PyMOL Python script that loads the backbone (N, CA, C, O; Angstrom):
from pymol import cmd

cmd.read_pdbstr("""\
ATOM      1  N   MET A   1     -57.113 206.851  64.851  1.00  0.00           N
ATOM      2  CA  MET A   1     -56.112 207.872  64.979  1.00  0.00           C
ATOM      3  C   MET A   1     -54.784 207.321  64.470  1.00  0.00           C
ATOM      4  O   MET A   1     -54.302 206.297  64.955  1.00  0.00           O
ATOM      5  N   ALA A   2     -54.205 207.995  63.505  1.00  0.00           N
ATOM      6  CA  ALA A   2     -52.953 207.549  62.901  1.00  0.00           C
ATOM      7  C   ALA A   2     -51.757 208.032  63.706  1.00  0.00           C
ATOM      8  O   ALA A   2     -51.777 209.119  64.283  1.00  0.00           O
ATOM      9  N   ILE A   3     -50.723 207.214  63.736  1.00  0.00           N
ATOM     10  CA  ILE A   3     -49.483 207.606  64.392  1.00  0.00           C
ATOM     11  C   ILE A   3     -48.594 208.251  63.340  1.00  0.00           C
ATOM     12  O   ILE A   3     -48.316 207.656  62.299  1.00  0.00           O
ATOM     13  N   VAL A   4     -48.150 209.471  63.618  1.00  0.00           N
ATOM     14  CA  VAL A   4     -47.307 210.196  62.676  1.00  0.00           C
ATOM     15  C   VAL A   4     -45.850 210.005  63.070  1.00  0.00           C
ATOM     16  O   VAL A   4     -45.460 210.294  64.201  1.00  0.00           O
ATOM     17  N   MET A   5     -45.056 209.521  62.139  1.00  0.00           N
ATOM     18  CA  MET A   5     -43.625 209.343  62.374  1.00  0.00           C
ATOM     19  C   MET A   5     -42.931 210.636  61.961  1.00  0.00           C
ATOM     20  O   MET A   5     -42.675 210.855  60.777  1.00  0.00           O
ATOM     21  N   SER A   6     -42.628 211.486  62.928  1.00  0.00           N
ATOM     22  CA  SER A   6     -42.081 212.790  62.595  1.00  0.00           C
ATOM     23  C   SER A   6     -40.674 213.019  63.121  1.00  0.00           C
ATOM     24  O   SER A   6     -40.110 214.091  62.904  1.00  0.00           O
ATOM     25  N   LYS A   7     -40.102 212.058  63.794  1.00  0.00           N
ATOM     26  CA  LYS A   7     -38.760 212.218  64.348  1.00  0.00           C
ATOM     27  C   LYS A   7     -37.828 211.178  63.760  1.00  0.00           C
ATOM     28  O   LYS A   7     -38.222 210.046  63.479  1.00  0.00           O
ATOM     29  N   GLU A   8     -36.594 211.584  63.582  1.00  0.00           N
ATOM     30  CA  GLU A   8     -35.585 210.675  63.057  1.00  0.00           C
ATOM     31  C   GLU A   8     -34.495 210.502  64.094  1.00  0.00           C
ATOM     32  O   GLU A   8     -34.193 211.418  64.858  1.00  0.00           O
ATOM     33  N   LEU A   9     -33.913 209.326  64.111  1.00  0.00           N
ATOM     34  CA  LEU A   9     -32.842 209.011  65.037  1.00  0.00           C
ATOM     35  C   LEU A   9     -31.691 208.406  64.251  1.00  0.00           C
ATOM     36  O   LEU A   9     -31.835 207.344  63.646  1.00  0.00           O
ATOM     37  N   LEU A  10     -30.558 209.075  64.259  1.00  0.00           N
ATOM     38  CA  LEU A  10     -29.382 208.570  63.564  1.00  0.00           C
ATOM     39  C   LEU A  10     -28.488 207.921  64.604  1.00  0.00           C
ATOM     40  O   LEU A  10     -28.062 208.573  65.557  1.00  0.00           O
ATOM     41  N   ILE A  11     -28.203 206.644  64.425  1.00  0.00           N
ATOM     42  CA  ILE A  11     -27.335 205.955  65.372  1.00  0.00           C
ATOM     43  C   ILE A  11     -26.173 205.319  64.611  1.00  0.00           C
ATOM     44  O   ILE A  11     -26.306 204.925  63.452  1.00  0.00           O
ATOM     45  N   ARG A  12     -25.063 205.232  65.274  1.00  0.00           N
ATOM     46  CA  ARG A  12     -23.887 204.571  64.704  1.00  0.00           C
ATOM     47  C   ARG A  12     -23.628 203.328  65.527  1.00  0.00           C
ATOM     48  O   ARG A  12     -23.581 203.381  66.756  1.00  0.00           O
ATOM     49  N   ILE A  13     -23.461 202.210  64.844  1.00  0.00           N
ATOM     50  CA  ILE A  13     -23.192 200.945  65.529  1.00  0.00           C
ATOM     51  C   ILE A  13     -22.039 200.240  64.830  1.00  0.00           C
ATOM     52  O   ILE A  13     -21.780 200.490  63.653  1.00  0.00           O
ATOM     53  N   PRO A  14     -21.355 199.372  65.536  1.00  0.00           N
ATOM     54  CA  PRO A  14     -20.260 198.621  64.902  1.00  0.00           C
ATOM     55  C   PRO A  14     -20.800 197.741  63.770  1.00  0.00           C
ATOM     56  O   PRO A  14     -21.932 197.261  63.824  1.00  0.00           O
ATOM     57  N   GLU A  15     -19.988 197.548  62.775  1.00  0.00           N
ATOM     58  CA  GLU A  15     -20.412 196.768  61.610  1.00  0.00           C
ATOM     59  C   GLU A  15     -20.854 195.349  61.957  1.00  0.00           C
ATOM     60  O   GLU A  15     -21.846 194.879  61.400  1.00  0.00           O
ATOM     61  N   PRO A  16     -20.150 194.637  62.866  1.00  0.00           N
ATOM     62  CA  PRO A  16     -20.621 193.280  63.198  1.00  0.00           C
ATOM     63  C   PRO A  16     -22.047 193.280  63.781  1.00  0.00           C
ATOM     64  O   PRO A  16     -22.851 192.399  63.476  1.00  0.00           O
ATOM     65  N   LEU A  17     -22.341 194.273  64.614  1.00  0.00           N
ATOM     66  CA  LEU A  17     -23.692 194.371  65.167  1.00  0.00           C
ATOM     67  C   LEU A  17     -24.696 194.694  64.068  1.00  0.00           C
ATOM     68  O   LEU A  17     -25.790 194.130  64.038  1.00  0.00           O
ATOM     69  N   TYR A  18     -24.326 195.600  63.165  1.00  0.00           N
ATOM     70  CA  TYR A  18     -25.191 195.942  62.041  1.00  0.00           C
ATOM     71  C   TYR A  18     -25.534 194.702  61.212  1.00  0.00           C
ATOM     72  O   TYR A  18     -26.687 194.496  60.833  1.00  0.00           O
ATOM     73  N   LEU A  19     -24.539 193.898  60.943  1.00  0.00           N
ATOM     74  CA  LEU A  19     -24.770 192.687  60.143  1.00  0.00           C
ATOM     75  C   LEU A  19     -25.691 191.707  60.870  1.00  0.00           C
ATOM     76  O   LEU A  19     -26.523 191.049  60.244  1.00  0.00           O
ATOM     77  N   GLN A  20     -25.539 191.613  62.191  1.00  0.00           N
ATOM     78  CA  GLN A  20     -26.426 190.743  62.970  1.00  0.00           C
ATOM     79  C   GLN A  20     -27.857 191.261  62.927  1.00  0.00           C
ATOM     80  O   GLN A  20     -28.800 190.491  62.743  1.00  0.00           O
ATOM     81  N   VAL A  21     -28.011 192.569  63.098  1.00  0.00           N
ATOM     82  CA  VAL A  21     -29.353 193.165  63.058  1.00  0.00           C
ATOM     83  C   VAL A  21     -29.974 192.974  61.687  1.00  0.00           C
ATOM     84  O   VAL A  21     -31.156 192.650  61.577  1.00  0.00           O
ATOM     85  N   LYS A  22     -29.193 193.170  60.653  1.00  0.00           N
ATOM     86  CA  LYS A  22     -29.679 192.992  59.283  1.00  0.00           C
ATOM     87  C   LYS A  22     -30.179 191.565  59.065  1.00  0.00           C
ATOM     88  O   LYS A  22     -31.209 191.348  58.427  1.00  0.00           O
ATOM     89  N   GLU A  23     -29.439 190.601  59.600  1.00  0.00           N
ATOM     90  CA  GLU A  23     -29.829 189.194  59.467  1.00  0.00           C
ATOM     91  C   GLU A  23     -31.128 188.909  60.225  1.00  0.00           C
ATOM     92  O   GLU A  23     -32.013 188.226  59.711  1.00  0.00           O
ATOM     93  N   VAL A  24     -31.236 189.429  61.435  1.00  0.00           N
ATOM     94  CA  VAL A  24     -32.459 189.229  62.231  1.00  0.00           C
ATOM     95  C   VAL A  24     -33.655 189.849  61.516  1.00  0.00           C
ATOM     96  O   VAL A  24     -34.720 189.237  61.428  1.00  0.00           O
ATOM     97  N   CYS A  25     -33.477 191.061  61.007  1.00  0.00           N
ATOM     98  CA  CYS A  25     -34.575 191.741  60.309  1.00  0.00           C
ATOM     99  C   CYS A  25     -35.022 190.959  59.076  1.00  0.00           C
ATOM    100  O   CYS A  25     -36.218 190.844  58.805  1.00  0.00           O
ATOM    101  N   ALA A  26     -34.068 190.431  58.344  1.00  0.00           N
ATOM    102  CA  ALA A  26     -34.409 189.642  57.153  1.00  0.00           C
ATOM    103  C   ALA A  26     -35.168 188.382  57.556  1.00  0.00           C
ATOM    104  O   ALA A  26     -36.125 187.980  56.894  1.00  0.00           O
ATOM    105  N   HIS A  27     -34.735 187.775  58.635  1.00  0.00           N
ATOM    106  CA  HIS A  27     -35.386 186.554  59.113  1.00  0.00           C
ATOM    107  C   HIS A  27     -36.821 186.824  59.581  1.00  0.00           C
ATOM    108  O   HIS A  27     -37.709 185.992  59.399  1.00  0.00           O
ATOM    109  N   GLU A  28     -37.035 188.003  60.189  1.00  0.00           N
ATOM    110  CA  GLU A  28     -38.364 188.348  60.717  1.00  0.00           C
ATOM    111  C   GLU A  28     -39.187 189.181  59.736  1.00  0.00           C
ATOM    112  O   GLU A  28     -40.302 189.587  60.063  1.00  0.00           O
ATOM    113  N   TYR A  29     -38.657 189.442  58.542  1.00  0.00           N
ATOM    114  CA  TYR A  29     -39.344 190.250  57.530  1.00  0.00           C
ATOM    115  C   TYR A  29     -39.736 191.620  58.073  1.00  0.00           C
ATOM    116  O   TYR A  29     -40.867 192.073  57.895  1.00  0.00           O
ATOM    117  N   LYS A  30     -38.791 192.266  58.734  1.00  0.00           N
ATOM    118  CA  LYS A  30     -39.006 193.605  59.297  1.00  0.00           C
ATOM    119  C   LYS A  30     -37.948 194.548  58.764  1.00  0.00           C
ATOM    120  O   LYS A  30     -36.837 194.143  58.420  1.00  0.00           O
ATOM    121  N   SER A  31     -38.320 195.811  58.704  1.00  0.00           N
ATOM    122  CA  SER A  31     -37.308 196.814  58.384  1.00  0.00           C
ATOM    123  C   SER A  31     -36.481 197.078  59.639  1.00  0.00           C
ATOM    124  O   SER A  31     -36.911 196.786  60.754  1.00  0.00           O
ATOM    125  N   MET A  32     -35.301 197.627  59.440  1.00  0.00           N
ATOM    126  CA  MET A  32     -34.466 197.952  60.600  1.00  0.00           C
ATOM    127  C   MET A  32     -35.147 199.005  61.471  1.00  0.00           C
ATOM    128  O   MET A  32     -35.056 198.955  62.698  1.00  0.00           O
ATOM    129  N   SER A  33     -35.818 199.939  60.846  1.00  0.00           N
ATOM    130  CA  SER A  33     -36.519 200.977  61.615  1.00  0.00           C
ATOM    131  C   SER A  33     -37.587 200.362  62.512  1.00  0.00           C
ATOM    132  O   SER A  33     -37.696 200.720  63.685  1.00  0.00           O
ATOM    133  N   ALA A  34     -38.363 199.454  61.973  1.00  0.00           N
ATOM    134  CA  ALA A  34     -39.410 198.798  62.763  1.00  0.00           C
ATOM    135  C   ALA A  34     -38.791 197.985  63.892  1.00  0.00           C
ATOM    136  O   ALA A  34     -39.309 197.974  65.009  1.00  0.00           O
ATOM    137  N   PHE A  35     -37.699 197.314  63.608  1.00  0.00           N
ATOM    138  CA  PHE A  35     -37.008 196.508  64.610  1.00  0.00           C
ATOM    139  C   PHE A  35     -36.513 197.384  65.761  1.00  0.00           C
ATOM    140  O   PHE A  35     -36.715 197.052  66.929  1.00  0.00           O
ATOM    141  N   VAL A  36     -35.866 198.499  65.431  1.00  0.00           N
ATOM    142  CA  VAL A  36     -35.340 199.400  66.453  1.00  0.00           C
ATOM    143  C   VAL A  36     -36.482 200.036  67.247  1.00  0.00           C
ATOM    144  O   VAL A  36     -36.397 200.143  68.470  1.00  0.00           O
ATOM    145  N   ARG A  37     -37.558 200.464  66.556  1.00  0.00           N
ATOM    146  CA  ARG A  37     -38.717 201.036  67.266  1.00  0.00           C
ATOM    147  C   ARG A  37     -39.273 200.047  68.274  1.00  0.00           C
ATOM    148  O   ARG A  37     -39.577 200.413  69.410  1.00  0.00           O
ATOM    149  N   GLU A  38     -39.406 198.796  67.860  1.00  0.00           N
ATOM    150  CA  GLU A  38     -39.943 197.756  68.737  1.00  0.00           C
ATOM    151  C   GLU A  38     -39.049 197.549  69.960  1.00  0.00           C
ATOM    152  O   GLU A  38     -39.542 197.441  71.083  1.00  0.00           O
ATOM    153  N   LEU A  39     -37.741 197.495  69.739  1.00  0.00           N
ATOM    154  CA  LEU A  39     -36.806 197.322  70.853  1.00  0.00           C
ATOM    155  C   LEU A  39     -36.858 198.499  71.822  1.00  0.00           C
ATOM    156  O   LEU A  39     -36.858 198.313  73.039  1.00  0.00           O
ATOM    157  N   LEU A  40     -36.902 199.709  71.271  1.00  0.00           N
ATOM    158  CA  LEU A  40     -36.971 200.895  72.127  1.00  0.00           C
ATOM    159  C   LEU A  40     -38.253 200.914  72.944  1.00  0.00           C
ATOM    160  O   LEU A  40     -38.234 201.217  74.137  1.00  0.00           O
ATOM    161  N   LYS A  41     -39.363 200.590  72.300  1.00  0.00           N
ATOM    162  CA  LYS A  41     -40.653 200.572  73.001  1.00  0.00           C
ATOM    163  C   LYS A  41     -40.638 199.546  74.128  1.00  0.00           C
ATOM    164  O   LYS A  41     -41.095 199.831  75.235  1.00  0.00           O
ATOM    165  N   GLU A  42     -40.115 198.356  73.851  1.00  0.00           N
ATOM    166  CA  GLU A  42     -40.036 197.322  74.882  1.00  0.00           C
ATOM    167  C   GLU A  42     -39.178 197.771  76.055  1.00  0.00           C
ATOM    168  O   GLU A  42     -39.530 197.544  77.213  1.00  0.00           O
ATOM    169  N   ARG A  43     -38.060 198.404  75.754  1.00  0.00           N
ATOM    170  CA  ARG A  43     -37.141 198.847  76.810  1.00  0.00           C
ATOM    171  C   ARG A  43     -37.766 199.939  77.660  1.00  0.00           C
ATOM    172  O   ARG A  43     -37.644 199.907  78.885  1.00  0.00           O
ATOM    173  N   VAL A  44     -38.426 200.896  77.044  1.00  0.00           N
ATOM    174  CA  VAL A  44     -39.069 201.976  77.787  1.00  0.00           C
ATOM    175  C   VAL A  44     -40.174 201.417  78.683  1.00  0.00           C
ATOM    176  O   VAL A  44     -40.287 201.800  79.847  1.00  0.00           O
ATOM    177  N   GLU A  45     -40.986 200.514  78.140  1.00  0.00           N
ATOM    178  CA  GLU A  45     -42.059 199.925  78.939  1.00  0.00           C
ATOM    179  C   GLU A  45     -41.507 199.093  80.086  1.00  0.00           C
ATOM    180  O   GLU A  45     -42.135 198.984  81.139  1.00  0.00           O
ATOM    181  N   GLU A  46     -40.342 198.512  79.883  1.00  0.00           N
ATOM    182  CA  GLU A  46     -39.703 197.692  80.899  1.00  0.00           C
ATOM    183  C   GLU A  46     -39.157 198.557  82.039  1.00  0.00           C
ATOM    184  O   GLU A  46     -39.181 198.150  83.200  1.00  0.00           O
ATOM    185  N   VAL A  47     -38.670 199.737  81.703  1.00  0.00           N
ATOM    186  CA  VAL A  47     -38.036 200.618  82.681  1.00  0.00           C
ATOM    187  C   VAL A  47     -39.070 201.382  83.505  1.00  0.00           C
ATOM    188  O   VAL A  47     -38.902 201.528  84.715  1.00  0.00           O
ATOM    189  N   LEU A  48     -40.122 201.863  82.879  1.00  0.00           N
ATOM    190  CA  LEU A  48     -41.114 202.668  83.577  1.00  0.00           C
ATOM    191  C   LEU A  48     -42.306 201.813  84.007  1.00  0.00           C
ATOM    192  O   LEU A  48     -42.862 201.049  83.218  1.00  0.00           O
ATOM    193  N   SER A  49     -42.682 201.961  85.269  1.00  0.00           N
ATOM    194  CA  SER A  49     -43.852 201.239  85.781  1.00  0.00           C
ATOM    195  C   SER A  49     -45.121 201.961  85.338  1.00  0.00           C
ATOM    196  O   SER A  49     -45.053 203.060  84.787  1.00  0.00           O
ATOM    197  N   SER A  50     -46.255 201.357  85.572  1.00  0.00           N
ATOM    198  CA  SER A  50     -47.520 202.002  85.190  1.00  0.00           C
ATOM    199  C   SER A  50     -47.735 203.277  85.996  1.00  0.00           C
ATOM    200  O   SER A  50     -48.316 204.237  85.490  1.00  0.00           O
ATOM    201  N   GLU A  51     -47.270 203.299  87.256  1.00  0.00           N
ATOM    202  CA  GLU A  51     -47.377 204.516  88.069  1.00  0.00           C
ATOM    203  C   GLU A  51     -46.499 205.623  87.476  1.00  0.00           C
ATOM    204  O   GLU A  51     -46.886 206.791  87.450  1.00  0.00           O
ATOM    205  N   ASP A  52     -45.302 205.232  86.999  1.00  0.00           N
ATOM    206  CA  ASP A  52     -44.420 206.210  86.362  1.00  0.00           C
ATOM    207  C   ASP A  52     -45.084 206.798  85.123  1.00  0.00           C
ATOM    208  O   ASP A  52     -45.012 208.004  84.888  1.00  0.00           O
ATOM    209  N   TRP A  53     -45.729 205.948  84.335  1.00  0.00           N
ATOM    210  CA  TRP A  53     -46.408 206.431  83.133  1.00  0.00           C
ATOM    211  C   TRP A  53     -47.554 207.361  83.500  1.00  0.00           C
ATOM    212  O   TRP A  53     -47.801 208.343  82.800  1.00  0.00           O
ATOM    213  N   ASP A  54     -48.264 207.061  84.597  1.00  0.00           N
ATOM    214  CA  ASP A  54     -49.320 207.961  85.060  1.00  0.00           C
ATOM    215  C   ASP A  54     -48.734 209.329  85.406  1.00  0.00           C
ATOM    216  O   ASP A  54     -49.325 210.362  85.090  1.00  0.00           O
ATOM    217  N   ASP A  55     -47.562 209.329  86.061  1.00  0.00           N
ATOM    218  CA  ASP A  55     -46.893 210.589  86.400  1.00  0.00           C
ATOM    219  C   ASP A  55     -46.476 211.348  85.139  1.00  0.00           C
ATOM    220  O   ASP A  55     -46.608 212.570  85.073  1.00  0.00           O
ATOM    221  N   VAL A  56     -45.973 210.621  84.146  1.00  0.00           N
ATOM    222  CA  VAL A  56     -45.563 211.251  82.891  1.00  0.00           C
ATOM    223  C   VAL A  56     -46.774 211.889  82.214  1.00  0.00           C
ATOM    224  O   VAL A  56     -46.700 213.026  81.749  1.00  0.00           O
ATOM    225  N   ARG A  57     -47.870 211.169  82.159  1.00  0.00           N
ATOM    226  CA  ARG A  57     -49.083 211.710  81.524  1.00  0.00           C
ATOM    227  C   ARG A  57     -49.587 212.950  82.261  1.00  0.00           C
ATOM    228  O   ARG A  57     -49.976 213.936  81.636  1.00  0.00           O
ATOM    229  N   ALA A  58     -49.576 212.891  83.597  1.00  0.00           N
ATOM    230  CA  ALA A  58     -50.029 214.043  84.389  1.00  0.00           C
ATOM    231  C   ALA A  58     -49.105 215.243  84.162  1.00  0.00           C
ATOM    232  O   ALA A  58     -49.575 216.373  84.032  1.00  0.00           O
ATOM    233  N   ALA A  59     -47.805 215.001  84.114  1.00  0.00           N
ATOM    234  CA  ALA A  59     -46.854 216.087  83.885  1.00  0.00           C
ATOM    235  C   ALA A  59     -47.034 216.691  82.495  1.00  0.00           C
ATOM    236  O   ALA A  59     -46.946 217.907  82.329  1.00  0.00           O
ATOM    237  N   ARG A  60     -47.284 215.848  81.503  1.00  0.00           N
ATOM    238  CA  ARG A  60     -47.518 216.362  80.149  1.00  0.00           C
ATOM    239  C   ARG A  60     -48.776 217.222  80.110  1.00  0.00           C
ATOM    240  O   ARG A  60     -48.798 218.279  79.480  1.00  0.00           O
ATOM    241  N   LYS A  61     -49.817 216.758  80.788  1.00  0.00           N
ATOM    242  CA  LYS A  61     -51.072 217.514  80.829  1.00  0.00           C
ATOM    243  C   LYS A  61     -50.843 218.863  81.518  1.00  0.00           C
ATOM    244  O   LYS A  61     -51.308 219.895  81.034  1.00  0.00           O
ATOM    245  N   ASP A  62     -50.125 218.853  82.645  1.00  0.00           N
ATOM    246  CA  ASP A  62     -49.824 220.100  83.348  1.00  0.00           C
ATOM    247  C   ASP A  62     -49.019 221.046  82.466  1.00  0.00           C
ATOM    248  O   ASP A  62     -49.277 222.250  82.436  1.00  0.00           O
ATOM    249  N   PHE A  63     -48.044 220.497  81.749  1.00  0.00           N
ATOM    250  CA  PHE A  63     -47.223 221.323  80.876  1.00  0.00           C
ATOM    251  C   PHE A  63     -48.061 221.980  79.788  1.00  0.00           C
ATOM    252  O   PHE A  63     -47.907 223.167  79.500  1.00  0.00           O
ATOM    253  N   LYS A  64     -48.950 221.193  79.187  1.00  0.00           N
ATOM    254  CA  LYS A  64     -49.783 221.718  78.101  1.00  0.00           C
ATOM    255  C   LYS A  64     -50.748 222.792  78.587  1.00  0.00           C
ATOM    256  O   LYS A  64     -51.127 223.677  77.820  1.00  0.00           O
ATOM    257  N   THR A  65     -51.149 222.721  79.859  1.00  0.00           N
ATOM    258  CA  THR A  65     -52.078 223.724  80.399  1.00  0.00           C
ATOM    259  C   THR A  65     -51.350 224.876  81.065  1.00  0.00           C
ATOM    260  O   THR A  65     -51.987 225.741  81.666  1.00  0.00           O
ATOM    261  N   GLY A  66     -50.024 224.905  80.971  1.00  0.00           N
ATOM    262  CA  GLY A  66     -49.254 226.021  81.510  1.00  0.00           C
ATOM    263  C   GLY A  66     -48.938 225.924  82.986  1.00  0.00           C
ATOM    264  O   GLY A  66     -48.571 226.930  83.594  1.00  0.00           O
ATOM    265  N   LYS A  67     -49.065 224.766  83.578  1.00  0.00           N
ATOM    266  CA  LYS A  67     -48.805 224.603  85.003  1.00  0.00           C
ATOM    267  C   LYS A  67     -47.374 224.168  85.300  1.00  0.00           C
ATOM    268  O   LYS A  67     -47.071 223.764  86.422  1.00  0.00           O
ATOM    269  N   SER A  68     -46.504 224.247  84.320  1.00  0.00           N
ATOM    270  CA  SER A  68     -45.136 223.789  84.521  1.00  0.00           C
ATOM    271  C   SER A  68     -44.291 224.885  85.161  1.00  0.00           C
ATOM    272  O   SER A  68     -44.706 226.040  85.246  1.00  0.00           O
ATOM    273  N   VAL A  69     -43.108 224.504  85.606  1.00  0.00           N
ATOM    274  CA  VAL A  69     -42.163 225.428  86.227  1.00  0.00           C
ATOM    275  C   VAL A  69     -41.037 225.687  85.228  1.00  0.00           C
ATOM    276  O   VAL A  69     -40.508 224.757  84.619  1.00  0.00           O
ATOM    277  N   SER A  70     -40.684 226.941  85.071  1.00  0.00           N
ATOM    278  CA  SER A  70     -39.599 227.291  84.171  1.00  0.00           C
ATOM    279  C   SER A  70     -38.302 226.669  84.665  1.00  0.00           C
ATOM    280  O   SER A  70     -38.010 226.705  85.860  1.00  0.00           O
ATOM    281  N   TRP A  71     -37.534 226.110  83.766  1.00  0.00           N
ATOM    282  CA  TRP A  71     -36.284 225.477  84.169  1.00  0.00           C
ATOM    283  C   TRP A  71     -35.313 226.499  84.748  1.00  0.00           C
ATOM    284  O   TRP A  71     -34.423 226.140  85.519  1.00  0.00           O
ATOM    285  N   ARG A  72     -35.477 227.755  84.386  1.00  0.00           N
ATOM    286  CA  ARG A  72     -34.596 228.814  84.909  1.00  0.00           C
ATOM    287  C   ARG A  72     -34.859 229.096  86.390  1.00  0.00           C
ATOM    288  O   ARG A  72     -33.980 229.585  87.098  1.00  0.00           O
ATOM    289  N   SER A  73     -36.065 228.785  86.849  1.00  0.00           N
ATOM    290  CA  SER A  73     -36.393 229.060  88.240  1.00  0.00           C
ATOM    291  C   SER A  73     -36.016 227.917  89.180  1.00  0.00           C
ATOM    292  O   SER A  73     -36.152 228.051  90.396  1.00  0.00           O
ATOM    293  N   VAL A  74     -35.544 226.795  88.634  1.00  0.00           N
ATOM    294  CA  VAL A  74     -35.162 225.657  89.456  1.00  0.00           C
ATOM    295  C   VAL A  74     -33.790 225.918  90.059  1.00  0.00           C
ATOM    296  O   VAL A  74     -32.834 226.216  89.343  1.00  0.00           O
ATOM    297  N   LYS A  75     -33.700 225.804  91.386  1.00  0.00           N
ATOM    298  CA  LYS A  75     -32.440 226.067  92.078  1.00  0.00           C
ATOM    299  C   LYS A  75     -31.475 224.904  91.816  1.00  0.00           C
ATOM    300  O   LYS A  75     -31.809 223.729  91.968  1.00  0.00           O
ATOM    301  N   ARG A  76     -30.274 225.293  91.419  1.00  0.00           N
ATOM    302  CA  ARG A  76     -29.251 224.289  91.147  1.00  0.00           C
ATOM    303  C   ARG A  76     -28.073 224.529  92.081  1.00  0.00           C
ATOM    304  O   ARG A  76     -27.805 225.668  92.463  1.00  0.00           O
ATOM    305  N   ASP A  77     -27.370 223.461  92.451  1.00  0.00           N
ATOM    306  CA  ASP A  77     -26.195 223.590  93.324  1.00  0.00           C
ATOM    307  C   ASP A  77     -24.960 223.863  92.528  1.00  0.00           C
ATOM    308  O   ASP A  77     -23.877 224.001  93.096  1.00  0.00           O
TER     309      ASP A  77
END
""", "prot")
cmd.dss("prot")
cmd.show_as("cartoon", "prot")
cmd.util.cbc("prot")
cmd.orient("prot")
C-alpha cells in the first residue's frame, strides 16, 4: 500500500534556523520535506500514547460509519 502525499504545509522560519536545517539536511542527505516529516512524526508519536492512538483510530472509525456528533450540537459555554 503506497502512501500518498496529498497535503502541503507552508511554514515560515527565521533565516538562521533555515540555514541550520539546510546544513543538517545536506549532512544527512535528506530533503527538507523528509526532515520535517520525520520530526513531526517523532513529535506526534512522543505526545500521544498507544492508548491515545487507539482512541483516535476508534473515533475515526466511528466518524466514517456516521456515529459522530455534529459540532453544532455540542453545548458551548
